[in-house]
C-alpha positions in Angstrom: 0.0 -0.2 0.1 1.4 3.8 -0.7 2.2 5.4 2.1 0.0 8.5 1.3 -2.5 5.9 1.5 -1.8 4.9 4.7 -1.9 8.2 6.1 -4.9 8.8 4.2 -6.7 5.9 6.2 -4.8 7.5 8.9 -6.2 11.0 9.0 -9.6 9.9 8.1 -10.2 7.4 11.5 -9.0 9.8 13.9 -12.6 11.3 14.6 -14.3 8.4 13.5 -16.5 7.4 16.7 -16.7 3.9 17.6 -20.2 3.4 15.8 -21.5 0.1 18.2 -22.4 2.6 21.4 -23.5 -0.6 23.1 -20.4 -2.0 22.7 -18.7 0.8 24.0 -21.3 1.0 26.8 -20.8 -2.8 26.8 -16.6 -1.8 27.8 -17.6 -0.4 31.3 -17.2 -2.6 34.0 -20.4 -2.2 35.7 -22.1 -3.1 32.4 -19.7 -6.3 31.7 -21.3 -7.8 35.1 -24.3 -7.0 33.6 -26.6 -8.9 31.4 -30.7 -9.0 29.6 -32.8 -11.9 29.1 -36.1 -12.5 28.9 -38.2 -14.9 31.3 -41.7 -15.5 30.8 -44.1 -13.9 33.3 -42.3 -12.9 37.1 -42.9 -15.9 39.3 -39.6 -16.9 41.6 -39.2 -19.9 39.5 -39.0 -18.4 36.1 -37.0 -15.7 37.8 -33.7 -17.8 38.9 -33.8 -19.9 35.7 -32.9 -16.0 34.2 -30.7 -15.5 36.9 -28.9 -18.6 35.9 -28.5 -17.4 31.7 -27.7 -14.3 33.0 -24.8 -15.2 34.9 -23.6 -17.6 31.7 -23.2 -14.5 29.7 -21.9 -12.5 32.2 -18.9 -15.2 32.9 -18.5 -15.8 29.3 -18.6 -12.0 28.8 -16.1 -11.0 31.9 -13.7 -13.7 30.8 -13.6 -13.4 27.3 -13.8 -17.9 27.4 -16.6 -18.8 25.2 -15.4 -21.9 26.5 -17.6 -21.8 29.5 -21.0 -21.9 27.8 -22.3 -25.1 28.8 -19.8 -26.4 31.2 -21.3 -28.7 34.1 -19.8 -26.3 36.4 -21.1 -23.5 35.4 -24.6 -25.1 35.3 -23.6 -25.8 39.0 -23.2 -22.2 39.5 -26.2 -21.3 38.0 -28.7 -23.0 40.5 -27.4 -20.7 42.9 -27.1 -17.5 40.6 -28.9 -15.3 43.0 -26.0 -15.5 45.1 -24.2 -13.2 42.6 -26.8 -11.1 42.1 -26.6 -7.4 43.4 -29.9 -5.7 41.7 -32.4 -6.6 39.0 -35.0 -5.1 37.5 -38.1 -6.1 35.6 -39.7 -5.2 32.5 -43.2 -6.1 30.6 -41.9 -6.6 26.7 -45.6 -6.0 25.9 -45.9 -3.5 27.9 -49.1 -0.8 26.7 -50.6 -3.4 25.0 -54.1 -4.8 26.9 -53.9 -8.1 28.4 -55.7 -10.5 26.2 -59.2 -12.2 27.2 -56.8 -15.7 26.9 -53.4 -14.3 28.4 -52.9 -13.8 32.4 -50.3 -11.1 33.1 -48.2 -13.2 35.1 -47.2 -15.4 31.9 -46.5 -11.8 29.8 -42.9 -11.8 28.6 -40.4 -9.6 30.4 -36.7 -8.2 30.0 -35.0 -9.2 33.3 -31.6 -7.0 33.4 -29.2 -8.4 36.6 -26.1 -6.9 37.8 -24.0 -8.6 39.4 -21.7 -8.3 42.0 -17.9 -7.9 40.4 -16.1 -9.4 43.1 -18.2 -12.3 43.0 -17.9 -13.4 39.7 -14.1 -12.4 39.7 -13.8 -15.2 42.5 -16.7 -17.7 40.8 -14.3 -17.2 37.8 -10.8 -17.8 39.7 -12.7 -21.6 41.1 -13.6 -21.9 37.4 -9.3 -21.7 36.7 -10.8 -18.2 34.5 -9.5 -14.4 34.9 -11.5 -11.3 34.1 -9.9 -10.0 30.8 -9.7 -6.3 31.8 -7.4 -5.2 28.9 -9.8 -5.3 25.2 -8.6 -3.6 21.9 -10.9 -2.0 19.6 -11.6 -3.9 16.8 -11.9 -2.2 13.5 -14.4 -4.4 11.3 -13.6 -4.5 7.3 -16.6 -7.2 6.2 -18.1 -7.3 2.8 -21.6 -8.8 2.0 -23.3 -10.5 -1.0 -26.3 -10.9 -0.8 -27.0 -12.0 -4.4 -28.7 -9.2 -5.5 -25.7 -6.6 -4.0 -22.1 -6.7 -3.2 -20.9 -4.3 -0.7 -18.9 -3.2 2.4 -20.5 -2.7 5.5 -20.1 1.3 6.3 -20.6 3.4 9.8 -22.7 5.7 7.7 -24.0 3.9 4.7 -27.8 3.5 3.7 -27.0 -0.1 3.0 -26.6 -2.9 5.8 -28.7 -1.2 8.2 -29.5 -4.7 9.7 -26.0 -6.0 9.8 -25.1 -3.2 11.3 -27.5 -3.7 14.8 -27.1 -7.3 14.4 -23.0 -6.6 15.0 -24.2 -3.9 17.6 -26.6 -6.4 19.9 -23.7 -8.9 19.5 -20.8 -7.2 20.5 -22.9 -5.4 23.4 -23.4 -9.0 24.7 -19.9 -10.0 24.3 -18.6 -7.2 26.0 -16.6 -6.2 22.6 -15.3 -2.6 21.3 -15.9 -2.7 17.7 -16.4 0.1 15.2 -16.7 0.2 11.4 -15.1 2.8 9.2 -17.1 5.6 7.3 -18.0 5.7 4.0 -15.0 8.1 2.9 -12.7 5.8 5.3 -13.8 3.0 3.7 -12.8 4.7 -0.3 -9.3 5.1 0.8 -8.4 1.4 1.8 -7.7 -0.9 -1.5 -10.0 -3.5 -0.3 -12.1 -5.6 -2.7 -15.2 -7.7 -1.4 -13.3 -11.4 -3.5 -10.1 -10.6 -0.6 -12.1 -9.7 2.3 -12.0 -12.4 5.0 -9.2 -15.0 2.9 -6.3 -15.9 4.8 -3.6 -14.3 2.2 -4.5 -10.5 2.4 -1.0 -9.1 2.4 -2.3 -5.4 2.9 -4.5 -6.6 5.8 -1.4 -5.4 8.1 -0.3 -2.6 6.8 -4.0 -1.1 7.0 -3.8 -2.3 10.6 -0.8 -0.2 11.4 -2.2 2.8 9.3 -5.1 2.3 12.0 -3.0 3.1 14.8 -2.2 -0.5 15.4 -5.9 -1.9 16.2 -7.3 -4.9 15.7 -8.6 -5.6 12.4 -11.4 -8.3 11.6 -11.9 -8.7 8.4 -15.0 -11.0 6.8 -17.0 -11.8 3.6 -20.5 -13.0 4.4 -21.9 -14.7 1.1 -25.7 -16.4 0.6 -26.0 -19.0 -1.0 -29.2 -19.9 -2.4 -29.0 -23.4 -2.8 -28.4 -24.0 0.2 -30.3 -21.8 2.1 -27.5 -20.0 4.5 -24.4 -17.4 5.0 -21.5 -18.4 4.3 -18.6 -16.6 5.4 -14.7 -16.3 5.5 -12.8 -14.4 8.4 -9.6 -13.4 9.4 -8.3 -11.6 12.8 -5.1 -9.7 12.6 -3.2 -8.2 16.6 0.4 -7.4 17.0 0.2 -10.9 17.9 -0.1 -12.9 14.0 -3.2 -13.9 12.3 -6.2 -16.2 12.5 -8.4 -17.5 10.3 -11.6 -19.9 10.1 -14.9 -20.0 8.4 -18.9 -19.5 9.4 -22.3 -20.2 8.4 -25.8 -19.8 9.3 -29.0 -19.6 8.0 -28.8 -16.1 9.0 -26.4 -13.3 9.1 -26.9 -12.8 13.0 -25.8 -16.3 13.5 -22.5 -15.9 11.4 -21.8 -12.9 13.4 -22.2 -14.4 16.7 -19.6 -16.8 15.5 -17.4 -14.8 14.1 -17.4 -12.1 17.2 -16.7 -15.1 19.3 -14.3 -16.6 18.1 -12.2 -13.3 17.8 -13.0 -12.3 21.5 -11.6 -16.6 22.3 -8.9 -15.6 20.6 -7.7 -12.4 22.1 -8.6 -13.0 24.8 -6.2 -15.9 24.4 -3.6 -13.8 23.7 -3.9 -11.2 26.5 -2.9 -14.2 28.8 0.3 -15.2 27.3 
């Protein structure tokens, strides 16, 4: 990449805000130790189920270790999840919608927001042989979309890809990741093409990473496979510790994004402990 282009990318990115506000907030300690789930009604048994689901999410999010999900020891902790709770709140998901004749108020879906004790979560992670992942890098996303009708790069301020941007925001927030998309002007200065995104031989990706101030870069390409009725994707994560490549697939782009970001989180958290 010519030096002039690299300087252009760097200058364009200096003032770019993070596009995933939920992810930025999730990076704050009090939000890392919080989670939201949906429960049916407000009976105690259902709240306990919600506490357990939120506890597992927080243990994964704080540690950055996706292998904790479904672990028997985590399931055991879930049985006494209320012991880790500092505060919680309930919000009727159907607030403002009149109760139907055949529906009682006790089985209406509610958002359950749970704030856990950081000290108790950290202690639980220690018992699980894990530790909090506190130093989290900003991840710059370079993602191409081929939905069969259009091919485009996801941009922070583009009219295209609104649904994909929303999905990325929600998933990154739940994982406690800080991630950002470049604006259209910055992307125009980056000499990448759709075919190379997510490939394992992106010679210019390290140069782009350096131009962005040494940030972590996650490159991916999603392609809609009409015959298989699913999205296929290829990804590459580049950091100061090297590069990793993998594939992900799913019937929705949400699934592909979730798998890709979870894999990136696992790689980065592992790197931080070396």
